[in-house]
MIZA-995429 format. One line per field, with one value per atom (N, C-alpha, C, O): y, x, z. Coordinates in steps of 0.02 Angstrom, whole numbers. Atoms other than C-alpha are relative to their C-alpha. Last residue first. Example, Ala and Ser with C-alpha at 12.3 -4.5 7.8 and 13.67 -1.06 7.14 Angstrom:
% residues 2
v	c(-59	-53	55	110	-59	-225	60	59)
u	c(-42	684	-39	-14	45	615	45	97)
w	c(-3	357	37	45	0	390	0	33)
END
This chain:
% residues 373
v	c(-8	5789	45	59	17	5764	12	18	-7	5836	-6	32	-52	5768	3	-48	-42	5669	58	113	16	5591	57	116	-64	5605	-16	-44	-7	5441	71	97	-53	5402	2	-22	-12	5261	56	70	22	5215	8	-9	-58	5318	-19	23	-42	5183	63	99	-64	5070	41	46	6	4886	64	63	-68	4894	1	4	-20	4718	70	89	-56	4652	13	-5	-57	4485	57	50	-55	4323	52	44	0	4164	56	55	-37	4177	-5	-2	-12	4056	40	31	-48	4026	19	35	-50	3870	48	31	-33	3745	53	73	-61	3622	24	-15	1	3493	68	120	-68	3454	-3	-43	-46	3297	70	107	-53	3175	50	64	9	3054	57	89	36	3119	-5	35	71	3167	-43	-104	29	3338	-74	-107	60	3394	-38	-76	58	3572	-59	-49	5	3685	-59	-109	72	3730	-5	21	18	3901	-76	-112	67	3971	-10	18	5	4142	-67	-85	19	4151	-8	-17	-60	4251	-17	27	-37	4107	60	84	31	3970	39	14	14	4008	-30	-72	61	4072	-10	18	61	4254	-62	-55	60	4426	-60	-60	57	4592	-59	-61	57	4753	-54	-52	34	4927	-55	-42	-46	4989	-39	-78	-40	4898	50	93	46	4761	36	9	31	4894	-44	-39	73	5010	-25	9	14	5188	-76	-107	56	5225	0	20	-2	5370	-54	-62	35	5350	10	10	14	5474	-34	-11	-2	5480	-11	-36	59	5517	11	65	-9	5636	-65	-118	-27	5646	19	68	27	5619	36	95	-12	5676	-34	-62	-36	5598	8	-38	15	5509	37	52	0	5594	-13	26	-56	5548	-9	-65	13	5441	62	118	-58	5432	-20	-72	17	5291	59	84	-14	5350	-25	-29	58	5266	10	-36	59	5385	-60	-106	56	5537	-64	-86	66	5694	-54	-53	29	5857	-71	-102	50	5952	-26	-11	-20	6050	-54	-101	-73	6035	26	73	-19	5847	73	91	-35	5822	18	41	-67	5696	31	1	-27	5540	73	113	-72	5448	26	12	-17	5260	74	94	27	5220	22	39	30	5333	-21	21	34	5389	-30	-58	58	5517	-30	4	16	5633	-56	-97	67	5721	-9	40	11	5875	-74	-117	-28	5944	-12	20	-68	5922	30	83	-37	5775	70	116	9	5718	44	98	57	5705	-15	-61	-15	5882	-58	-46	56	5849	4	-6	0	5985	-56	-78	56	5942	-3	-47	-24	6114	-54	-42	-12	6036	26	22	-73	5965	15	-14	-27	5782	75	101	-25	5729	32	61	-46	5711	28	81	-65	5639	51	111	-1	5498	70	118	-66	5468	-7	-44	7	5312	69	103	-33	5353	-8	7	-5	5242	31	11	54	5279	12	69	-14	5379	-59	-115	60	5388	18	68	-14	5516	-65	-112	-24	5452	12	-13	-24	5415	26	57	6	5401	28	82	-67	5375	-2	-35	-18	5220	74	117	-58	5174	33	64	24	5000	56	44	-28	5072	-29	-35	-56	4957	25	-12	-25	4837	64	111	-68	4749	17	-11	-28	4575	70	92	54	4461	24	-13	40	4587	-57	-88	30	4660	-49	-99	68	4771	-24	8	24	4930	-71	-107	32	5027	-24	1	67	5067	-39	-96	12	5215	-72	-119	65	5240	-1	9	-5	5409	-62	-72	26	5370	10	-3	56	5486	-25	15	60	5596	-61	-115	-17	5763	-62	-70	-63	5686	13	-20	-10	5551	69	118	-69	5484	5	-36	-7	5318	74	109	-65	5278	4	-19	-41	5093	67	71	-50	5014	44	82	28	4855	50	36	55	4901	-31	-68	58	5067	-54	-44	62	5231	-59	-62	51	5404	-62	-65	61	5564	-47	-28	32	5704	-62	-95	62	5825	-24	16	58	5949	-65	-117	26	6103	-56	-61	-24	6187	-27	-20	-71	6175	29	86	-36	6005	76	112	5	5939	35	67	-45	6004	-1	52	-69	5923	50	100	-16	5760	72	107	-8	5758	18	61	-64	5790	13	69	-54	5649	68	112	-2	5533	55	90	-39	5581	3	53	-69	5522	44	99	-30	5359	74	114	27	5308	41	90	-35	5340	-34	-84	45	5272	36	67	-35	5382	-41	-51	-5	5273	44	51	41	5247	9	5	41	5388	-39	-14	-21	5447	-47	-108	7	5413	24	51	6	5415	-11	-34	66	5478	1	55	36	5636	-70	-103	-20	5740	-38	-41	26	5645	15	-26	73	5680	-31	-74	12	5865	-75	-98	-9	5870	-12	-38	59	5798	5	-45	56	5933	-63	-100	-14	6070	-57	-79	16	5991	13	-23	73	5989	-18	-65	34	6167	-75	-104	-16	6239	-37	-66	36	6150	12	-35	71	6210	-39	-81	6	6390	-73	-97	-7	6377	-8	-38	-69	6312	2	-47	-13	6136	73	98	-12	6132	16	50	-50	6060	8	-32	12	5968	57	114	-1	5987	-18	-41	15	6032	7	60	2	6029	-22	-74	-69	6084	3	55	-18	5903	71	90	-51	5857	23	37	-24	5754	57	104	-72	5669	22	3	-6	5491	74	103	-4	5491	-9	-19	-69	5533	9	64	-17	5366	73	105	-25	5339	17	36	-30	5230	21	-19	-71	5200	34	92	-6	5009	72	84	20	5004	12	33	-38	5103	-15	30	-66	5031	41	78	-40	4854	68	80	-73	4735	33	17	-25	4555	76	106	-63	4479	12	-12	6	4304	66	76	66	4340	3	36	31	4523	-65	-69	19	4582	-33	-64	68	4579	-23	-83	-6	4728	-70	-112	60	4751	14	62	0	4917	-59	-61	-66	4963	-6	27	-39	4802	71	103	13	4709	41	62	-24	4791	-10	35	-73	4765	29	75	-17	4580	76	101	19	4557	21	50	-48	4653	-14	33	-63	4548	53	88	10	4392	62	80	-3	4453	-7	27	-70	4490	8	56	-36	4315	73	101	16	4237	35	56	-34	4327	-13	32	-72	4274	37	82	-14	4093	75	102	8	4087	14	45	-53	4159	-4	47	-62	4047	58	99	4	3893	66	92	-7	3944	-2	36	-65	3977	10	62	-48	3824	70	107	15	3710	52	80	-25	3792	-12	30	-73	3770	28	76	-36	3597	75	111	-9	3519	47	86	58	3442	7	-43	13	3570	-59	-94	-61	3649	-9	35	-13	3476	62	66	32	3437	11	6	64	3564	-28	9	3	3696	-68	-120	67	3742	5	52	-2	3890	-71	-115	56	3913	13	56	29	4061	-57	-68	25	4167	-28	-5	-32	4213	-26	-51	37	4132	33	43	21	4250	-34	-19	2	4270	-26	-68	66	4307	6	47	-3	4462	-70	-104	62	4484	11	50	6	4639	-70	-100	66	4670	-5	8	37	4855	-66	-68	48	4943	-39	-57	47	5100	-44	-20	11	5193	-54	-103	54	5225	-1	17	6	5376	-53	-53	62	5400	2	20	30	5580	-61	-55	-4	5612	-28	-73	59	5632	15	59	23	5787	-60	-72	36	5835	-19	-29	32	5960	-29	1	-46	5999	-41	-102	5	5887	48	68	-24	5897	-13	-29	-64	5790	22	-16	-22	5644	69	109	-72	5549	14	-28	-23	5370	75	103	1	5337	23	51	-62	5293	-2	-47	-48	5164	67	118	-60	5047	51	75	-63	4887	58	65	-57	4721	64	78	-50	4570	54	60	-46	4410	48	28	-36	4321	49	91	-63	4193	28	-8	-32	4055	70	119	-72	3939	23	-14	-37	3765	75	110	-36	3662	45	60	29	3542	35	19	69	3655	-27	3	16	3813	-73	-114	17	3831	-19	-49	70	3911	-15	16	31	4097	-73	-91	21	4187	-41	-56	69	4229	-36	-75	36	4416	-70	-81	55	4485	-37	-69	55	4656	-52	-35	28	4764	-50	-86	-36	4859	-29	-16	5	4736	34	12	68	4717	-10	-48	11	4906	-69	-76	-32	4930	-11	-17	-34	4803	29	-8	-21	4734	44	86	-49	4725	29	87	-59	4641	55	114	-35	4522	64	116	-34	4477	39	95	-56	4436	41	102	-51	4328	62	118	-26	4233	55	107	-46	4215	31	89	-59	4140	52	112	-39	4019	64	116	-23	3961	44	99	-58	3953	28	89	10	3839	63	116	43	3856	-10	-19	46	4005	-40	-13	69	4080	-51	-110	18	4252	-75	-106	22	4267	-26	-71	67	4273	-27	-87	48	4420	-71	-117	3	4520	-50	-87	39	4477	-7	-61	-37	4539	-44	-98	2	4432	44	55	-50	4421	3	-3	-53	4260	48	25)
u	c(31	2812	44	27	71	2838	-33	-95	22	3010	-76	-112	51	3059	-26	-46	-3	3220	-48	-30	-20	3247	-14	-11	-8	3155	14	-29	22	3182	15	69	-35	3193	-28	-83	25	3147	40	96	70	3165	-31	-89	43	3324	-73	-116	-2	3431	-41	-53	-33	3373	-1	-52	-38	3328	37	86	2	3275	45	106	-59	3233	-10	-66	9	3114	66	119	-43	3105	-18	-64	-10	3005	49	78	-71	2943	11	-18	-19	2777	75	113	-71	2701	8	-29	-1	2536	73	109	-53	2527	-19	-56	7	2408	54	84	-37	2437	-18	-28	-19	2325	25	-1	-12	2308	26	70	46	2230	6	-44	-33	2312	-50	-101	0	2259	37	80	-57	2230	-6	-39	13	2062	56	49	34	2078	-18	-44	32	2207	-31	3	-2	2252	-39	-92	56	2267	9	41	7	2431	-53	-45	35	2433	-2	-10	29	2554	-34	-14	42	2612	-36	-70	-37	2762	-41	-12	-18	2681	28	36	52	2675	28	83	65	2764	-52	-108	37	2947	-68	-76	-20	3002	-43	-98	27	2965	26	54	-28	3040	-26	-26	-9	2953	29	24	47	2972	16	66	6	3051	-52	-109	-5	3106	1	47	-61	3134	9	53	-57	3011	65	119	-9	2889	61	104	5	2845	7	-12	28	2910	-1	52	-23	2934	-34	-92	38	2926	29	90	-28	2980	-46	-107	49	2944	36	89	-20	3045	-60	-112	18	3016	20	45	0	3072	-19	-17	64	3033	2	-29	60	3214	-61	-58	5	3348	-63	-102	58	3373	1	20	56	3500	-63	-105	65	3646	-54	-64	44	3810	-65	-84	72	3948	-35	-11	44	4137	-73	-88	65	4254	-46	-56	61	4433	-62	-62	17	4588	-65	-88	17	4606	-20	-52	-31	4599	-21	-78	26	4562	41	103	-23	4612	-26	-48	-53	4517	19	-13	-59	4360	53	46	4	4185	59	53	-67	4164	-2	-28	-5	4002	73	109	-27	4012	11	41	-21	3905	21	-15	9	3895	29	86	70	3868	-14	-72	43	4034	-72	-105	-38	4128	-48	-82	38	4063	46	99	-37	4125	-38	-78	-5	4008	51	63	-24	3999	5	8	-65	3894	16	-28	-57	3757	68	116	-15	3612	61	84	62	3534	12	-26	25	3704	-61	-67	44	3734	-27	-68	67	3803	-49	-109	11	3952	-72	-118	65	4029	-5	46	42	4174	-67	-108	48	4256	-48	-93	-33	4409	-48	-33	-8	4305	24	0	0	4328	10	54	67	4277	-3	-54	23	4453	-69	-87	-32	4522	-26	-28	-69	4397	28	-9	-28	4239	72	111	-68	4131	25	-5	-10	3981	72	118	-70	3921	5	-31	-24	3739	74	95	-62	3656	17	-7	-24	3482	59	58	-43	3427	27	44	-67	3291	40	22	6	3104	66	69	-57	3108	-16	-45	-1	2942	54	44	-9	2976	-10	5	-42	2900	9	-38	-41	2838	46	106	18	2781	45	106	-40	2811	-27	-61	27	2705	37	41	26	2806	-27	-6	-3	2863	-29	-50	-1	2836	3	-13	-62	2882	6	59	-12	2706	59	54	-27	2712	12	47	-42	2611	24	-2	30	2538	52	108	-29	2623	-17	4	-21	2505	25	-13	11	2501	27	87	-37	2479	-16	-74	28	2424	47	107	-41	2495	-27	-34	11	2373	39	31	-12	2435	-4	34	-36	2444	15	59	-52	2311	31	-3	-24	2204	58	104	-73	2124	18	-2	-24	1944	75	105	-30	1907	23	49	46	1785	27	-11	39	1886	-49	-81	41	1956	-45	-92	-35	2020	-49	-110	25	1925	37	44	19	1999	-24	-20	29	2016	-21	-58	51	2132	-24	14	32	2236	-54	-95	-31	2352	-37	-22	41	2246	34	23	-29	2382	-36	-12	-14	2291	24	9	63	2218	11	-23	28	2390	-67	-81	-38	2465	-29	-34	15	2327	36	6	68	2339	-17	-48	-1	2528	-69	-75	-32	2511	2	-10	45	2385	29	-7	54	2496	-50	-75	-23	2644	-54	-60	-5	2552	22	-5	67	2497	4	-35	39	2671	-65	-76	-14	2742	-37	-71	5	2748	21	74	-36	2709	-10	-67	26	2659	45	105	60	2678	-33	-94	5	2801	-66	-118	54	2815	-5	-5	66	2983	-52	-34	-9	3170	-66	-67	11	3142	9	7	-64	3224	-8	41	-37	3070	65	92	36	2967	37	40	-9	3096	-33	-4	-70	3100	15	50	-7	2910	72	84	28	2910	6	22	-47	3028	-25	14	-60	2922	50	80	14	2764	60	71	9	2832	-10	21	-64	2901	-6	36	-45	2743	66	92	24	2630	47	63	-15	2733	-19	18	-73	2725	21	63	-17	2537	75	96	4	2517	17	41	-25	2480	-11	-68	52	2454	32	84	50	2596	-50	-51	27	2746	-49	-39	74	2766	-31	-88	32	2951	-75	-100	73	3057	-29	-11	25	3237	-76	-106	4	3284	-25	-45	53	3244	-11	-67	10	3397	-51	-45	4	3377	-15	-66	10	3433	5	60	71	3406	-15	-72	23	3586	-73	-95	12	3634	-22	-37	-59	3717	-9	39	-52	3579	60	89	-8	3444	56	73	-13	3451	14	50	-69	3468	17	73	-44	3310	73	115	-14	3224	48	89	58	3236	22	81	-7	3384	-66	-93	-28	3334	4	-29	24	3310	31	85	69	3320	-30	-90	25	3479	-73	-114	38	3530	-29	-55	-50	3666	-32	2	-25	3533	54	70	-73	3450	28	22	-41	3262	73	92	-54	3185	48	96	-25	3066	65	114	-4	3027	25	55	-64	3069	8	64	-53	2926	69	111	-2	2807	57	92	-26	2850	6	57	-71	2828	31	85	-38	2664	74	114	0	2595	42	82	-49	2647	5	60	-67	2554	54	106	-13	2398	70	105	-11	2406	16	62	-68	2429	16	73	-47	2273	73	114	3	2168	52	86	-30	2224	2	53	-71	2184	38	91	-27	2011	75	110	2	1970	30	67	-52	2025	4	59	-64	1919	58	106	-6	1762	69	101	-12	1781	12	54	-65	1800	16	71	-53	1658	69	113	5	1537	56	89	-27	1596	-2	44	51	1572	26	72	45	1700	-58	-85	19	1833	-48	-50	27	1861	-25	-57	63	1881	-34	-95	54	2011	-68	-120	19	2128	-61	-106	71	2189	-14	0	25	2372	-72	-90	48	2448	-25	-19	46	2598	-48	-36	8	2698	-51	-85	68	2754	-6	29	33	2920	-72	-101	61	3047	-30	4	7	3176	-68	-117	70	3233	-3	37	27	3418	-73	-89	40	3473	-29	-50	35	3606	-38	-18	26	3670	-30	-55	29	3780	-21	20	-35	3806	-35	-96	43	3756	43	100	-34	3838	-51	-99	39	3772	34	61	50	3912	-39	-13	32	4019	-54	-93	37	4139	-27	8	-36	4185	-41	-99	31	4106	47	87	36	4224	-34	-14	-20	4281	-43	-96	-64	4278	27	87	-16	4136	70	116	-17	4109	12	22	-69	4019	11	-36	-12	3862	73	115	-36	3823	6	-8	-7	3715	32	20	3	3724	6	31	-38	3686	-9	-60	33	3622	46	99	-16	3731	-32	-17	-23	3677	19	15	-27	3572	18	-25	30	3553	33	94	-44	3587	-36	-91	25	3500	53	100	-51	3531	-28	-70	22	3401	55	76	-34	3461	-23	-28	50	3357	26	6	0	3488	-58	-81	-21	3497	-4	-1	57	3396	18	-26	18	3542	-59	-77	-23	3612	-18	-1	-66	3509	18	-25	-52	3322	65	64	4	3227	55	108	-53	3197	-15	-70	-56	3103	53	105	-6	2932	53	38	-41	2955	12	58	-38	2811	37	6	-7	2747	45	97	-63	2700	-8	-58	-26	2536	64	80	48	2443	27	12	-3	2596	-48	-34	-65	2607	4	23	1	2420	67	68	-61	2433	-7	-7	-42	2289	58	80	36	2158	44	37	14	2273	-33	-17	-64	2339	-11	17	-14	2159	65	69	47	2118	13	11	-25	2274	-44	-19	-61	2216	30	50	20	2039	62	60	28	2108	-19	-8	-57	2215	-24	9	-37	2060	59	68	34	1955	37	37	10	2078	-29	1	58	2053	-17	-75	-4	2167	-64	-119	-7	2176	0	12	50	2108	1	-51	61	2210	-52	-91	-10	2375	-65	-79	-5	2322	5	-25	65	2264	0	-48	46	2421	-68	-98	25	2530	-46	-66	72	2634	-18	24	19	2807	-76	-111	43	2836	-21	-46)
w	c(-67	1555	43	100	1	1367	67	69	-70	1327	2	-30	-4	1156	72	100	-60	1174	1	22	-67	1004	50	33	-35	839	73	107	-70	748	23	12	-37	563	70	84	-68	445	31	10	-2	261	69	79	12	243	-1	-16	-61	325	-9	40	13	183	64	97	62	189	-18	-54	27	372	-62	-56	38	429	-27	-43	47	561	-36	-12	-18	652	-47	-87	46	647	26	79	18	726	-51	-105	60	816	-10	38	14	939	-64	-113	54	1027	-11	36	12	1132	-56	-101	65	1212	-7	42	18	1353	-70	-116	71	1434	-21	0	24	1619	-71	-87	-32	1691	-28	-32	-38	1573	27	-4	-72	1438	34	4	-27	1261	77	109	13	1187	29	34	-57	1271	-11	34	25	1143	59	93	-45	1189	-29	-59	-46	1035	48	29	-16	950	54	110	-62	867	6	-43	-4	738	67	118	-59	680	0	-48	-59	561	63	117	-37	422	69	111	-36	300	36	22	-5	203	39	48	62	221	16	60	36	390	-62	-67	-31	434	-37	-92	30	401	39	100	-44	435	-40	-101	8	339	50	85	-64	338	-6	-25	-56	166	66	78	10	2	56	52	5	51	-13	1	65	107	-1	42	3	251	-71	-119	66	263	-7	-11	41	447	-69	-76	62	569	-46	-50	58	750	-60	-53	52	891	-58	-80	70	1051	-45	-24	39	1236	-73	-90	72	1372	-34	-4	24	1557	-73	-94	-30	1612	-28	-47	-71	1490	27	-11	-23	1320	75	111	45	1214	20	-22	-34	1302	-51	-98	17	1219	38	56	3	1292	-26	-19	-2	1278	-9	-39	28	1323	8	64	-38	1351	-37	-99	-43	1279	39	72	42	1131	42	16	-34	1245	-36	-29	14	1145	35	34	62	1227	-7	41	-4	1359	-68	-118	38	1389	6	46	12	1458	-40	-79	20	1447	-19	-72	64	1542	-13	32	-7	1683	-68	-113	64	1694	8	38	4	1860	-66	-83	12	1858	-3	-14	-53	1939	-7	42	-55	1818	55	84	-53	1649	51	34	-22	1522	60	91	-72	1431	10	-35	-16	1263	75	113	-33	1235	8	10	38	1121	31	11	-26	1242	-33	-13	-11	1150	25	8	-68	1087	11	-18	-2	899	70	78	26	892	7	13	46	1005	-24	16	34	1113	-51	-79	-19	1227	-35	-20	-50	1214	21	62	-65	1131	53	113	-7	990	71	119	-68	947	-1	-36	-17	772	69	88	53	698	15	-10	-9	861	-51	-38	25	850	8	20	12	951	-24	5	27	953	-20	-61	64	1063	-22	15	19	1204	-70	-116	44	1242	-16	-25	37	1380	-45	-34	35	1457	-44	-80	58	1586	-29	7	-19	1702	-64	-117	-69	1693	26	79	-46	1504	69	76	-29	1415	54	105	-70	1313	14	-28	11	1145	67	93	56	1188	-23	-34	65	1355	-54	-45	23	1503	-67	-103	63	1606	-19	19	-1	1740	-70	-120	-67	1791	5	59	-48	1644	72	118	8	1511	49	55	-65	1491	-6	-41	2	1338	71	109	-55	1314	-12	-55	-58	1168	51	53	-2	1002	64	73	-69	980	4	-9	-31	792	71	82	-63	707	41	60	-63	529	59	55	-24	393	67	113	40	296	22	-7	70	364	-45	-92	4	537	-73	-102	51	545	7	21	2	687	-49	-50	3	644	-4	-51	20	693	4	53	-53	701	-27	-83	-24	579	55	84	-54	556	30	81	27	385	53	37	27	454	-21	-18	-29	471	-31	-92	48	441	37	98	-31	540	-56	-101	41	482	36	72	-24	585	-48	-72	33	498	16	-13	54	538	-41	-101	63	642	-61	-118	-5	810	-67	-84	0	768	-3	-40	68	721	-5	-56	44	885	-71	-103	-20	989	-46	-67	22	893	16	-24	73	914	-26	-70	16	1101	-75	-98	-22	1125	-19	-43	49	1021	18	-27	57	1131	-54	-89	-20	1286	-59	-69	-6	1204	18	-8	-55	1143	8	-29	-62	970	57	47	-57	792	64	66	-54	642	63	84	-68	495	42	30	-7	307	68	74	-60	273	1	-22	-45	94	59	51	29	13	51	103	73	46	-36	-93	30	223	-75	-106	3	293	-31	-47	60	251	-9	-64	58	379	-65	-111	1	514	-61	-94	15	471	-4	-49	72	467	-22	-77	33	642	-75	-109	-11	704	-34	-65	40	623	8	-41	69	694	-46	-95	8	871	-73	-98	-12	866	-13	-46	55	786	8	-41	59	910	-60	-96	-9	1059	-63	-87	7	995	7	-32	71	967	-12	-61	23	1143	-74	-102	67	1205	-18	-14	51	1393	-67	-71	-15	1496	-57	-104	-66	1426	17	-4	5	1239	68	71	-65	1236	-8	-27	5	1077	67	94	-6	1105	-3	12	-71	1141	10	65	-3	962	71	92	-67	914	0	-39	-4	746	72	100	-73	715	15	16	-16	527	74	93	12	489	21	35	70	567	-5	45	35	736	-73	-106	-42	806	-41	-78	18	675	39	25	71	678	-21	-70	16	867	-73	-89	-45	909	-16	-18	29	755	44	17	17	822	-26	-36	-2	820	-22	-76	63	856	6	48	27	1029	-69	-83	25	1102	-23	-21	18	1202	-20	13	-55	1204	-25	-81	-50	1084	60	101	16	948	47	49	6	1031	-10	34	2	1018	-11	-45	-50	1069	-4	33	-19	926	40	23	62	831	15	-29	33	992	-64	-80	-44	1087	-33	-32	5	942	41	19	66	933	-7	-32	4	1121	-67	-69	-40	1125	-3	-7	38	981	38	8	53	1077	-44	-65	-31	1232	-53	-49	-18	1130	29	15	63	1053	13	-17	22	1225	-66	-77	-44	1287	-20	-17	9	1138	41	16	66	1144	-12	-35	-8	1331	-65	-65	-44	1306	5	-2	38	1157	41	14	50	1255	-40	-51	-34	1405	-50	-44	-30	1301	31	21	54	1191	28	3	31	1343	-53	-54	-43	1440	-30	-22	-8	1295	43	23	59	1244	10	-13	51	1415	-54	-42	0	1531	-49	-72	69	1483	-6	-56	28	1652	-72	-100	-35	1728	-29	-33	37	1593	34	2	-32	1672	-35	-55	-20	1551	30	-1	-18	1525	25	61	-54	1435	13	-29	-7	1322	58	100	-67	1261	-1	-51	-11	1115	70	116	-57	1039	6	-43	-17	924	62	112	-69	849	11	-22	-21	669	72	92	-19	656	22	65	-61	562	13	-34	-17	429	65	108	-67	342	9	-38	-13	190	73	118	-52	162	13	20	-36	2	49	35	-44	-64	36	66	-61	-215	42	15	2	-336	65	118	-65	-377	-5	-53	-16	-520	72	119	-56	-558	23	41	-66	-726	52	38	-23	-872	67	104	-66	-964	20	-10	3	-1148	69	78	64	-1120	4	31	55	-936	-64	-62	24	-814	-57	-92	68	-707	-20	23	4	-557	-73	-119	69	-503	0	45	13	-339	-74	-112	58	-290	-8	12	65	-115	-56	-44	35	35	-69	-108	-50	165	-31	3	33	58	53	91	-24	158	-36	-36	13	72	19	-5	48	146	-9	30	24	243	-52	-93	60	348	-20	20	15	475	-67	-117	41	554	-15	17	8	627	-44	-87	-60	703	-6	44	-28	580	58	99	-64	554	33	90	-7	421	69	120	28	412	11	28	-49	442	-34	-88	-18	297	51	49	-39	279	14	35	42	141	36	7	-24	208	-41	-86	49	180	26	65	-29	283	-55	-98	48	229	31	60	24	377	-56	-59	58	389	-28	-86	55	501	-62	-118	27	611	-57	-104	31	631	-31	-89	66	660	-36	-97	21	800	-70	-119	-56	904	-22	17	-40	765	56	74	40	641	40	33	9	774	-40	-24	-63	819	-4	21	-5	638	63	61	46	627	3	2	-29	782	-44	-18	-54	713	33	53	32	552	52	43	26	652	-32	-25	-58	747	-22	3	-29	589	60	71	-71	498	32	30	-9	310	73	91	-57	283	7	4	21	108	56	44	50	151	-17	-25	-33	311	-50	-34	-27	217	29	24	56	110	26	-2	33	261	-57	-65	-42	359	-34	-32	-57	216	41	19	-12	98	59	103	-51	20	5	-45	27	-78	56	108)
END
């Protein structure tokens, strides 16, 4: 049965688990808004956690016909997709000396649970945007799910570096409106990093699109024309703190499948941020300025130059963008240290098992390569 965090929290008897869910809701507007399809059971031998679904890639069309003629057959196209749920979280250890009295024990346990929960939220959010199933212990996030689709929209002509001007505001809002219009319904959220949120707020204020609302926890929520603008915050990967929605410090490229039918002799390619194809040699990317198609060559497109970032828009729901968890809940569990057992050091854990799914390629979109600095 599909469920939200708010619905799941209502029926919880364990106060610790309830507090963890409450913290997740407060830490992540995305996770609080997602629907969790708790539909996955371990496979044979308990070795796999795979979720299968059908993704709508081409919608149905309608046309006219003449008297005594038939319609040209056309059907909506669905593609079978699978995604593996991933296990994420962490453990902590508390020495029994720190837990000699109830006050210090509860305080330290609560602190460690809180910090591990925040870290787990950061991990899930990071994967929801940047995850790549080709990497161990990751699932495909929006960056991968939207790659090469019609809803991957290059916006390299939009620049909001420096002070916001009326021209900058018009360019940014026009590009954002294009992304919003590409969805198959009303967007639920606009996902970006903190710097882009500041720019979006400034542009929305200038053009009278900005609205202020309050969430269930009393926090102010910035809205663009009624759609929440969500800062996806930071993620500590164990060695450095990075933006969940990256701000590029260097040019970023991606392999692009090119056929002779799509190759243009001047090297131009609309899906590239600057409109050109590239070849790569020893880490150096060279623009294809002219030439004939080489079937053995590997071509690249520019996803964004240095000092650019992206904006994601999503329509949440079981027929759009949603989360997937094992049967029986939202996939978040806590294990408390048991100080009644022997041993000087006792371990606790926070763990989540889950992933995301995009049921329709029109339920999300990304604006690429907006110049931010």
